[in-house]
PyMOL Python script that loads the backbone (N, CA, C, O; Angstrom):
from pymol import cmd

cmd.read_pdbstr("""\
ATOM      1  N   GLY A   1       0.813  -1.201   0.000  1.00  0.00           N
ATOM      2  CA  GLY A   1       0.000   0.000   0.000  1.00  0.00           C
ATOM      3  C   GLY A   1       0.850   1.256   0.000  1.00  0.00           C
ATOM      4  O   GLY A   1       2.075   1.189   0.092  1.00  0.00           O
ATOM      5  N   ARG A   2       0.211   2.368  -0.101  1.00  0.00           N
ATOM      6  CA  ARG A   2       0.905   3.657  -0.077  1.00  0.00           C
ATOM      7  C   ARG A   2       1.396   3.973   1.318  1.00  0.00           C
ATOM      8  O   ARG A   2       0.723   3.679   2.305  1.00  0.00           O
ATOM      9  N   ARG A   3       2.573   4.573   1.397  1.00  0.00           N
ATOM     10  CA  ARG A   3       3.083   4.992   2.698  1.00  0.00           C
ATOM     11  C   ARG A   3       2.190   6.097   3.244  1.00  0.00           C
ATOM     12  O   ARG A   3       1.924   7.077   2.548  1.00  0.00           O
ATOM     13  N   GLY A   4       1.729   5.953   4.472  1.00  0.00           N
ATOM     14  CA  GLY A   4       0.905   6.973   5.094  1.00  0.00           C
ATOM     15  C   GLY A   4      -0.564   6.918   4.708  1.00  0.00           C
ATOM     16  O   GLY A   4      -1.346   7.760   5.149  1.00  0.00           O
ATOM     17  N   SER A   5      -0.955   5.946   3.896  1.00  0.00           N
ATOM     18  CA  SER A   5      -2.333   5.854   3.441  1.00  0.00           C
ATOM     19  C   SER A   5      -3.232   5.311   4.544  1.00  0.00           C
ATOM     20  O   SER A   5      -2.855   4.385   5.263  1.00  0.00           O
ATOM     21  N   LEU A   6      -4.403   5.884   4.673  1.00  0.00           N
ATOM     22  CA  LEU A   6      -5.370   5.339   5.630  1.00  0.00           C
ATOM     23  C   LEU A   6      -5.893   3.990   5.168  1.00  0.00           C
ATOM     24  O   LEU A   6      -6.551   3.289   5.936  1.00  0.00           O
ATOM     25  N   GLY A   7      -5.614   3.617   3.936  1.00  0.00           N
ATOM     26  CA  GLY A   7      -6.073   2.342   3.403  1.00  0.00           C
ATOM     27  C   GLY A   7      -5.126   1.184   3.635  1.00  0.00           C
ATOM     28  O   GLY A   7      -5.431   0.077   3.193  1.00  0.00           O
ATOM     29  N   GLU A   8      -4.000   1.366   4.299  1.00  0.00           N
ATOM     30  CA  GLU A   8      -3.037   0.297   4.518  1.00  0.00           C
ATOM     31  C   GLU A   8      -3.632  -0.788   5.397  1.00  0.00           C
ATOM     32  O   GLU A   8      -4.124  -0.513   6.491  1.00  0.00           O
ATOM     33  N   SER A   9      -3.583  -2.024   4.911  1.00  0.00           N
ATOM     34  CA  SER A   9      -4.174  -3.130   5.666  1.00  0.00           C
ATOM     35  C   SER A   9      -3.396  -3.440   6.933  1.00  0.00           C
ATOM     36  O   SER A   9      -3.965  -3.989   7.876  1.00  0.00           O
ATOM     37  N   THR A  10      -2.106  -3.106   6.985  1.00  0.00           N
ATOM     38  CA  THR A  10      -1.312  -3.432   8.167  1.00  0.00           C
ATOM     39  C   THR A  10      -1.737  -2.642   9.396  1.00  0.00           C
ATOM     40  O   THR A  10      -1.440  -3.051  10.518  1.00  0.00           O
ATOM     41  N   ARG A  11      -2.415  -1.534   9.213  1.00  0.00           N
ATOM     42  CA  ARG A  11      -2.825  -0.707  10.345  1.00  0.00           C
ATOM     43  C   ARG A  11      -4.340  -0.660  10.494  1.00  0.00           C
ATOM     44  O   ARG A  11      -4.869   0.185  11.217  1.00  0.00           O
ATOM     45  N   LYS A  12      -5.036  -1.561   9.816  1.00  0.00           N
ATOM     46  CA  LYS A  12      -6.495  -1.520   9.793  1.00  0.00           C
ATOM     47  C   LYS A  12      -7.108  -1.619  11.195  1.00  0.00           C
ATOM     48  O   LYS A  12      -8.029  -0.870  11.518  1.00  0.00           O
ATOM     49  N   GLY A  13      -6.610  -2.525  12.017  1.00  0.00           N
ATOM     50  CA  GLY A  13      -7.152  -2.661  13.373  1.00  0.00           C
ATOM     51  C   GLY A  13      -6.958  -1.398  14.189  1.00  0.00           C
ATOM     52  O   GLY A  13      -7.853  -0.980  14.924  1.00  0.00           O
ATOM     53  N   GLU A  14      -5.776  -0.786  14.057  1.00  0.00           N
ATOM     54  CA  GLU A  14      -5.488   0.451  14.780  1.00  0.00           C
ATOM     55  C   GLU A  14      -6.410   1.576  14.312  1.00  0.00           C
ATOM     56  O   GLU A  14      -6.916   2.345  15.130  1.00  0.00           O
ATOM     57  N   LYS A  15      -6.628   1.675  13.012  1.00  0.00           N
ATOM     58  CA  LYS A  15      -7.509   2.728  12.473  1.00  0.00           C
ATOM     59  C   LYS A  15      -8.923   2.553  12.985  1.00  0.00           C
ATOM     60  O   LYS A  15      -9.572   3.521  13.382  1.00  0.00           O
ATOM     61  N   ARG A  16      -9.398   1.322  12.977  1.00  0.00           N
ATOM     62  CA  ARG A  16     -10.769   1.074  13.430  1.00  0.00           C
ATOM     63  C   ARG A  16     -10.925   1.378  14.914  1.00  0.00           C
ATOM     64  O   ARG A  16     -11.993   1.803  15.352  1.00  0.00           O
ATOM     65  N   HIS A  17      -9.880   1.164  15.678  1.00  0.00           N
ATOM     66  CA  HIS A  17      -9.917   1.465  17.109  1.00  0.00           C
ATOM     67  C   HIS A  17      -9.954   2.977  17.353  1.00  0.00           C
ATOM     68  O   HIS A  17     -10.686   3.449  18.223  1.00  0.00           O
ATOM     69  N   LEU A  18      -9.170   3.731  16.589  1.00  0.00           N
ATOM     70  CA  LEU A  18      -9.082   5.176  16.784  1.00  0.00           C
ATOM     71  C   LEU A  18     -10.197   5.951  16.092  1.00  0.00           C
ATOM     72  O   LEU A  18     -10.514   7.067  16.504  1.00  0.00           O
ATOM     73  N   HIS A  19     -10.797   5.383  15.050  1.00  0.00           N
ATOM     74  CA  HIS A  19     -11.786   6.102  14.240  1.00  0.00           C
ATOM     75  C   HIS A  19     -12.901   6.761  15.044  1.00  0.00           C
ATOM     76  O   HIS A  19     -13.224   7.916  14.767  1.00  0.00           O
ATOM     77  N   PRO A  20     -13.509   6.090  16.030  1.00  0.00           N
ATOM     78  CA  PRO A  20     -14.603   6.741  16.772  1.00  0.00           C
ATOM     79  C   PRO A  20     -14.178   7.991  17.542  1.00  0.00           C
ATOM     80  O   PRO A  20     -15.026   8.815  17.884  1.00  0.00           O
ATOM     81  N   LEU A  21     -12.892   8.147  17.821  1.00  0.00           N
ATOM     82  CA  LEU A  21     -12.429   9.295  18.589  1.00  0.00           C
ATOM     83  C   LEU A  21     -12.330  10.579  17.766  1.00  0.00           C
ATOM     84  O   LEU A  21     -12.504  11.669  18.311  1.00  0.00           O
ATOM     85  N   PHE A  22     -12.053  10.472  16.463  1.00  0.00           N
ATOM     86  CA  PHE A  22     -11.799  11.652  15.644  1.00  0.00           C
ATOM     87  C   PHE A  22     -12.965  12.625  15.557  1.00  0.00           C
ATOM     88  O   PHE A  22     -12.757  13.821  15.759  1.00  0.00           O
ATOM     89  N   PRO A  23     -14.187  12.173  15.264  1.00  0.00           N
ATOM     90  CA  PRO A  23     -15.279  13.154  15.148  1.00  0.00           C
ATOM     91  C   PRO A  23     -15.482  13.965  16.418  1.00  0.00           C
ATOM     92  O   PRO A  23     -15.748  15.165  16.354  1.00  0.00           O
ATOM     93  N   GLU A  24     -15.360  13.323  17.565  1.00  0.00           N
ATOM     94  CA  GLU A  24     -15.584  14.028  18.829  1.00  0.00           C
ATOM     95  C   GLU A  24     -14.450  14.993  19.159  1.00  0.00           C
ATOM     96  O   GLU A  24     -14.694  16.110  19.617  1.00  0.00           O
ATOM     97  N   LEU A  25     -13.214  14.565  18.928  1.00  0.00           N
ATOM     98  CA  LEU A  25     -12.062  15.387  19.287  1.00  0.00           C
ATOM     99  C   LEU A  25     -11.770  16.494  18.273  1.00  0.00           C
ATOM    100  O   LEU A  25     -11.431  17.613  18.655  1.00  0.00           O
ATOM    101  N   GLN A  26     -11.899  16.187  17.002  1.00  0.00           N
ATOM    102  CA  GLN A  26     -11.467  17.110  15.959  1.00  0.00           C
ATOM    103  C   GLN A  26     -12.598  17.639  15.077  1.00  0.00           C
ATOM    104  O   GLN A  26     -12.356  18.505  14.237  1.00  0.00           O
ATOM    105  N   ARG A  27     -13.809  17.147  15.243  1.00  0.00           N
ATOM    106  CA  ARG A  27     -14.928  17.514  14.363  1.00  0.00           C
ATOM    107  C   ARG A  27     -14.604  17.155  12.917  1.00  0.00           C
ATOM    108  O   ARG A  27     -14.973  17.858  11.976  1.00  0.00           O
ATOM    109  N   VAL A  28     -13.894  16.024  12.776  1.00  0.00           N
ATOM    110  CA  VAL A  28     -13.501  15.484  11.479  1.00  0.00           C
ATOM    111  C   VAL A  28     -13.916  14.022  11.471  1.00  0.00           C
ATOM    112  O   VAL A  28     -13.725  13.322  12.466  1.00  0.00           O
ATOM    113  N   ASP A  29     -14.481  13.550  10.362  1.00  0.00           N
ATOM    114  CA  ASP A  29     -14.843  12.143  10.242  1.00  0.00           C
ATOM    115  C   ASP A  29     -14.213  11.585   8.975  1.00  0.00           C
ATOM    116  O   ASP A  29     -14.668  11.869   7.867  1.00  0.00           O
ATOM    117  N   ILE A  30     -13.170  10.794   9.147  1.00  0.00           N
ATOM    118  CA  ILE A  30     -12.495  10.147   8.026  1.00  0.00           C
ATOM    119  C   ILE A  30     -12.656   8.649   8.213  1.00  0.00           C
ATOM    120  O   ILE A  30     -12.163   8.078   9.186  1.00  0.00           O
ATOM    121  N   HIS A  31     -13.346   8.019   7.280  1.00  0.00           N
ATOM    122  CA  HIS A  31     -13.573   6.576   7.385  1.00  0.00           C
ATOM    123  C   HIS A  31     -12.230   5.851   7.307  1.00  0.00           C
ATOM    124  O   HIS A  31     -11.380   6.226   6.500  1.00  0.00           O
ATOM    125  N   PRO A  32     -12.022   4.818   8.132  1.00  0.00           N
ATOM    126  CA  PRO A  32     -10.737   4.130   8.138  1.00  0.00           C
ATOM    127  C   PRO A  32     -10.366   3.454   6.822  1.00  0.00           C
ATOM    128  O   PRO A  32      -9.191   3.167   6.598  1.00  0.00           O
ATOM    129  N   ASP A  33     -11.338   3.192   5.945  1.00  0.00           N
ATOM    130  CA  ASP A  33     -11.034   2.561   4.658  1.00  0.00           C
ATOM    131  C   ASP A  33     -10.843   3.571   3.528  1.00  0.00           C
ATOM    132  O   ASP A  33     -10.561   3.177   2.397  1.00  0.00           O
ATOM    133  N   ALA A  34     -10.990   4.859   3.812  1.00  0.00           N
ATOM    134  CA  ALA A  34     -10.729   5.882   2.785  1.00  0.00           C
ATOM    135  C   ALA A  34      -9.265   5.820   2.400  1.00  0.00           C
ATOM    136  O   ALA A  34      -8.404   5.565   3.242  1.00  0.00           O
ATOM    137  N   ARG A  35      -8.982   6.056   1.119  1.00  0.00           N
ATOM    138  CA  ARG A  35      -7.594   6.026   0.642  1.00  0.00           C
ATOM    139  C   ARG A  35      -7.096   7.461   0.528  1.00  0.00           C
ATOM    140  O   ARG A  35      -7.601   8.248  -0.272  1.00  0.00           O
ATOM    141  N   ILE A  36      -6.101   7.784   1.338  1.00  0.00           N
ATOM    142  CA  ILE A  36      -5.567   9.140   1.417  1.00  0.00           C
ATOM    143  C   ILE A  36      -4.114   9.118   0.948  1.00  0.00           C
ATOM    144  O   ILE A  36      -3.308   8.334   1.448  1.00  0.00           O
ATOM    145  N   GLY A  37      -3.784   9.977  -0.009  1.00  0.00           N
ATOM    146  CA  GLY A  37      -2.416  10.049  -0.517  1.00  0.00           C
ATOM    147  C   GLY A  37      -1.493  10.801   0.422  1.00  0.00           C
ATOM    148  O   GLY A  37      -1.873  11.173   1.532  1.00  0.00           O
ATOM    149  N   GLU A  38      -0.275  11.015  -0.044  1.00  0.00           N
ATOM    150  CA  GLU A  38       0.724  11.726   0.740  1.00  0.00           C
ATOM    151  C   GLU A  38       0.586  13.227   0.548  1.00  0.00           C
ATOM    152  O   GLU A  38       0.139  13.686  -0.503  1.00  0.00           O
ATOM    153  N   GLY A  39       0.967  13.985   1.557  1.00  0.00           N
ATOM    154  CA  GLY A  39       0.985  15.435   1.454  1.00  0.00           C
ATOM    155  C   GLY A  39      -0.387  16.081   1.470  1.00  0.00           C
ATOM    156  O   GLY A  39      -0.561  17.165   0.915  1.00  0.00           O
ATOM    157  N   VAL A  40      -1.367  15.438   2.094  1.00  0.00           N
ATOM    158  CA  VAL A  40      -2.724  15.995   2.168  1.00  0.00           C
ATOM    159  C   VAL A  40      -2.791  16.954   3.355  1.00  0.00           C
ATOM    160  O   VAL A  40      -2.365  16.616   4.460  1.00  0.00           O
ATOM    161  N   LEU A  41      -3.328  18.147   3.121  1.00  0.00           N
ATOM    162  CA  LEU A  41      -3.455  19.170   4.148  1.00  0.00           C
ATOM    163  C   LEU A  41      -4.921  19.380   4.471  1.00  0.00           C
ATOM    164  O   LEU A  41      -5.711  19.699   3.583  1.00  0.00           O
ATOM    165  N   LEU A  42      -5.297  19.206   5.735  1.00  0.00           N
ATOM    166  CA  LEU A  42      -6.644  19.526   6.206  1.00  0.00           C
ATOM    167  C   LEU A  42      -6.533  20.855   6.938  1.00  0.00           C
ATOM    168  O   LEU A  42      -6.175  20.899   8.115  1.00  0.00           O
ATOM    169  N   ASP A  43      -6.840  21.930   6.237  1.00  0.00           N
ATOM    170  CA  ASP A  43      -6.699  23.272   6.781  1.00  0.00           C
ATOM    171  C   ASP A  43      -7.991  23.672   7.475  1.00  0.00           C
ATOM    172  O   ASP A  43      -9.031  23.778   6.824  1.00  0.00           O
ATOM    173  N   HIS A  44      -7.945  23.896   8.780  1.00  0.00           N
ATOM    174  CA  HIS A  44      -9.156  24.191   9.561  1.00  0.00           C
ATOM    175  C   HIS A  44     -10.195  23.117   9.267  1.00  0.00           C
ATOM    176  O   HIS A  44     -11.257  23.407   8.716  1.00  0.00           O
ATOM    177  N   ALA A  45      -9.895  21.907   9.628  1.00  0.00           N
ATOM    178  CA  ALA A  45     -10.637  20.726   9.188  1.00  0.00           C
ATOM    179  C   ALA A  45     -12.032  20.572   9.784  1.00  0.00           C
ATOM    180  O   ALA A  45     -12.696  19.572   9.508  1.00  0.00           O
ATOM    181  N   THR A  46     -12.490  21.498  10.568  1.00  0.00           N
ATOM    182  CA  THR A  46     -13.816  21.391  11.175  1.00  0.00           C
ATOM    183  C   THR A  46     -14.867  21.107  10.112  1.00  0.00           C
ATOM    184  O   THR A  46     -14.965  21.819   9.113  1.00  0.00           O
ATOM    185  N   GLY A  47     -15.643  20.069  10.336  1.00  0.00           N
ATOM    186  CA  GLY A  47     -16.735  19.748   9.424  1.00  0.00           C
ATOM    187  C   GLY A  47     -16.328  18.913   8.225  1.00  0.00           C
ATOM    188  O   GLY A  47     -17.130  18.751   7.305  1.00  0.00           O
ATOM    189  N   VAL A  48     -15.117  18.377   8.195  1.00  0.00           N
ATOM    190  CA  VAL A  48     -14.669  17.550   7.074  1.00  0.00           C
ATOM    191  C   VAL A  48     -15.160  16.125   7.281  1.00  0.00           C
ATOM    192  O   VAL A  48     -14.989  15.550   8.356  1.00  0.00           O
ATOM    193  N   VAL A  49     -15.775  15.556   6.237  1.00  0.00           N
ATOM    194  CA  VAL A  49     -16.234  14.171   6.238  1.00  0.00           C
ATOM    195  C   VAL A  49     -15.676  13.510   4.988  1.00  0.00           C
ATOM    196  O   VAL A  49     -15.908  13.978   3.873  1.00  0.00           O
ATOM    197  N   ILE A  50     -14.943  12.422   5.176  1.00  0.00           N
ATOM    198  CA  ILE A  50     -14.378  11.669   4.053  1.00  0.00           C
ATOM    199  C   ILE A  50     -14.896  10.246   4.173  1.00  0.00           C
ATOM    200  O   ILE A  50     -14.594   9.546   5.140  1.00  0.00           O
ATOM    201  N   GLY A  51     -15.678   9.821   3.185  1.00  0.00           N
ATOM    202  CA  GLY A  51     -16.370   8.542   3.233  1.00  0.00           C
ATOM    203  C   GLY A  51     -15.513   7.333   2.919  1.00  0.00           C
ATOM    204  O   GLY A  51     -14.347   7.451   2.542  1.00  0.00           O
ATOM    205  N   GLU A  52     -16.118   6.172   3.085  1.00  0.00           N
ATOM    206  CA  GLU A  52     -15.442   4.882   2.967  1.00  0.00           C
ATOM    207  C   GLU A  52     -14.803   4.642   1.601  1.00  0.00           C
ATOM    208  O   GLU A  52     -13.689   4.124   1.539  1.00  0.00           O
ATOM    209  N   THR A  53     -15.461   4.997   0.525  1.00  0.00           N
ATOM    210  CA  THR A  53     -14.958   4.690  -0.815  1.00  0.00           C
ATOM    211  C   THR A  53     -14.219   5.852  -1.458  1.00  0.00           C
ATOM    212  O   THR A  53     -13.913   5.812  -2.650  1.00  0.00           O
ATOM    213  N   THR A  54     -13.931   6.880  -0.683  1.00  0.00           N
ATOM    214  CA  THR A  54     -13.252   8.064  -1.203  1.00  0.00           C
ATOM    215  C   THR A  54     -11.771   7.788  -1.433  1.00  0.00           C
ATOM    216  O   THR A  54     -11.123   7.097  -0.647  1.00  0.00           O
ATOM    217  N   GLU A  55     -11.251   8.338  -2.524  1.00  0.00           N
ATOM    218  CA  GLU A  55      -9.817   8.301  -2.802  1.00  0.00           C
ATOM    219  C   GLU A  55      -9.346   9.736  -2.975  1.00  0.00           C
ATOM    220  O   GLU A  55      -9.819  10.447  -3.862  1.00  0.00           O
ATOM    221  N   VAL A  56      -8.416  10.161  -2.131  1.00  0.00           N
ATOM    222  CA  VAL A  56      -7.839  11.504  -2.198  1.00  0.00           C
ATOM    223  C   VAL A  56      -6.401  11.338  -2.668  1.00  0.00           C
ATOM    224  O   VAL A  56      -5.638  10.583  -2.064  1.00  0.00           O
ATOM    225  N   GLY A  57      -6.022  12.032  -3.735  1.00  0.00           N
ATOM    226  CA  GLY A  57      -4.681  11.910  -4.296  1.00  0.00           C
ATOM    227  C   GLY A  57      -3.618  12.587  -3.443  1.00  0.00           C
ATOM    228  O   GLY A  57      -3.878  13.008  -2.315  1.00  0.00           O
ATOM    229  N   ASN A  58      -2.430  12.683  -3.997  1.00  0.00           N
ATOM    230  CA  ASN A  58      -1.302  13.322  -3.318  1.00  0.00           C
ATOM    231  C   ASN A  58      -1.375  14.837  -3.431  1.00  0.00           C
ATOM    232  O   ASN A  58      -1.929  15.377  -4.389  1.00  0.00           O
ATOM    233  N   ASP A  59      -0.803  15.516  -2.434  1.00  0.00           N
ATOM    234  CA  ASP A  59      -0.660  16.979  -2.446  1.00  0.00           C
ATOM    235  C   ASP A  59      -1.984  17.706  -2.656  1.00  0.00           C
ATOM    236  O   ASP A  59      -2.101  18.568  -3.528  1.00  0.00           O
ATOM    237  N   VAL A  60      -2.974  17.349  -1.850  1.00  0.00           N
ATOM    238  CA  VAL A  60      -4.310  17.938  -1.919  1.00  0.00           C
ATOM    239  C   VAL A  60      -4.545  18.768  -0.661  1.00  0.00           C
ATOM    240  O   VAL A  60      -4.170  18.358   0.438  1.00  0.00           O
ATOM    241  N   SER A  61      -5.166  19.939  -0.822  1.00  0.00           N
ATOM    242  CA  SER A  61      -5.583  20.759   0.320  1.00  0.00           C
ATOM    243  C   SER A  61      -7.099  20.672   0.445  1.00  0.00           C
ATOM    244  O   SER A  61      -7.818  20.853  -0.537  1.00  0.00           O
ATOM    245  N   ILE A  62      -7.582  20.397   1.649  1.00  0.00           N
ATOM    246  CA  ILE A  62      -9.019  20.306   1.913  1.00  0.00           C
ATOM    247  C   ILE A  62      -9.340  21.330   2.987  1.00  0.00           C
ATOM    248  O   ILE A  62      -8.733  21.322   4.057  1.00  0.00           O
ATOM    249  N   LEU A  63     -10.290  22.208   2.708  1.00  0.00           N
ATOM    250  CA  LEU A  63     -10.670  23.251   3.649  1.00  0.00           C
ATOM    251  C   LEU A  63     -11.823  22.780   4.518  1.00  0.00           C
ATOM    252  O   LEU A  63     -12.244  21.628   4.404  1.00  0.00           O
ATOM    253  N   GLN A  64     -12.339  23.631   5.374  1.00  0.00           N
ATOM    254  CA  GLN A  64     -13.384  23.254   6.317  1.00  0.00           C
ATOM    255  C   GLN A  64     -14.733  23.043   5.638  1.00  0.00           C
ATOM    256  O   GLN A  64     -14.992  23.554   4.548  1.00  0.00           O
ATOM    257  N   ASN A  65     -15.582  22.276   6.315  1.00  0.00           N
ATOM    258  CA  ASN A  65     -16.954  21.984   5.885  1.00  0.00           C
ATOM    259  C   ASN A  65     -17.017  21.365   4.502  1.00  0.00           C
ATOM    260  O   ASN A  65     -17.729  21.857   3.626  1.00  0.00           O
ATOM    261  N   VAL A  66     -16.260  20.270   4.303  1.00  0.00           N
ATOM    262  CA  VAL A  66     -16.219  19.548   3.029  1.00  0.00           C
ATOM    263  C   VAL A  66     -16.635  18.120   3.264  1.00  0.00           C
ATOM    264  O   VAL A  66     -16.196  17.491   4.227  1.00  0.00           O
ATOM    265  N   MET A  67     -17.497  17.587   2.374  1.00  0.00           N
ATOM    266  CA  MET A  67     -17.863  16.185   2.423  1.00  0.00           C
ATOM    267  C   MET A  67     -17.416  15.534   1.126  1.00  0.00           C
ATOM    268  O   MET A  67     -17.780  15.994   0.044  1.00  0.00           O
ATOM    269  N   LEU A  68     -16.628  14.465   1.224  1.00  0.00           N
ATOM    270  CA  LEU A  68     -16.165  13.722   0.065  1.00  0.00           C
ATOM    271  C   LEU A  68     -16.697  12.316   0.131  1.00  0.00           C
ATOM    272  O   LEU A  68     -16.555  11.633   1.145  1.00  0.00           O
ATOM    273  N   ARG A  69     -17.315  11.880  -0.956  1.00  0.00           N
ATOM    274  CA  ARG A  69     -17.813  10.503  -1.040  1.00  0.00           C
ATOM    275  C   ARG A  69     -17.375   9.934  -2.374  1.00  0.00           C
ATOM    276  O   ARG A  69     -17.351  10.633  -3.387  1.00  0.00           O
ATOM    277  N   GLY A  70     -17.036   8.675  -2.364  1.00  0.00           N
ATOM    278  CA  GLY A  70     -16.737   7.974  -3.617  1.00  0.00           C
ATOM    279  C   GLY A  70     -17.995   7.293  -4.104  1.00  0.00           C
ATOM    280  O   GLY A  70     -19.070   7.447  -3.525  1.00  0.00           O
ATOM    281  N   THR A  71     -17.845   6.538  -5.176  1.00  0.00           N
ATOM    282  CA  THR A  71     -18.968   5.751  -5.659  1.00  0.00           C
ATOM    283  C   THR A  71     -18.606   4.304  -5.503  1.00  0.00           C
ATOM    284  O   THR A  71     -17.441   3.921  -5.608  1.00  0.00           O
ATOM    285  N   GLY A  72     -19.602   3.511  -5.255  1.00  0.00           N
ATOM    286  CA  GLY A  72     -19.326   2.262  -4.909  1.00  0.00           C
ATOM    287  C   GLY A  72     -19.370   0.965  -5.254  1.00  0.00           C
ATOM    288  O   GLY A  72     -18.931   0.107  -4.489  1.00  0.00           O
TER     289      GLY A  72
END
""", "prot")
cmd.dss("prot")
cmd.show_as("cartoon", "prot")
cmd.util.cbc("prot")
cmd.orient("prot")
């Protein structure tokens, strides 16, 4: 898998364990199976939702109040 990707199977158990904490602590909801590239910036990430089938490429900036969903 990609280095740093939320989709890496080697860290799947850890992601699933930590996932419920993110929305409450950071007001961000990133599904543990979303594929996130390297160099992604969540600038003022309040209100960001990234769904299960979403793929975010490398060097992407995401601002606040954004919902990303893939197709399935």
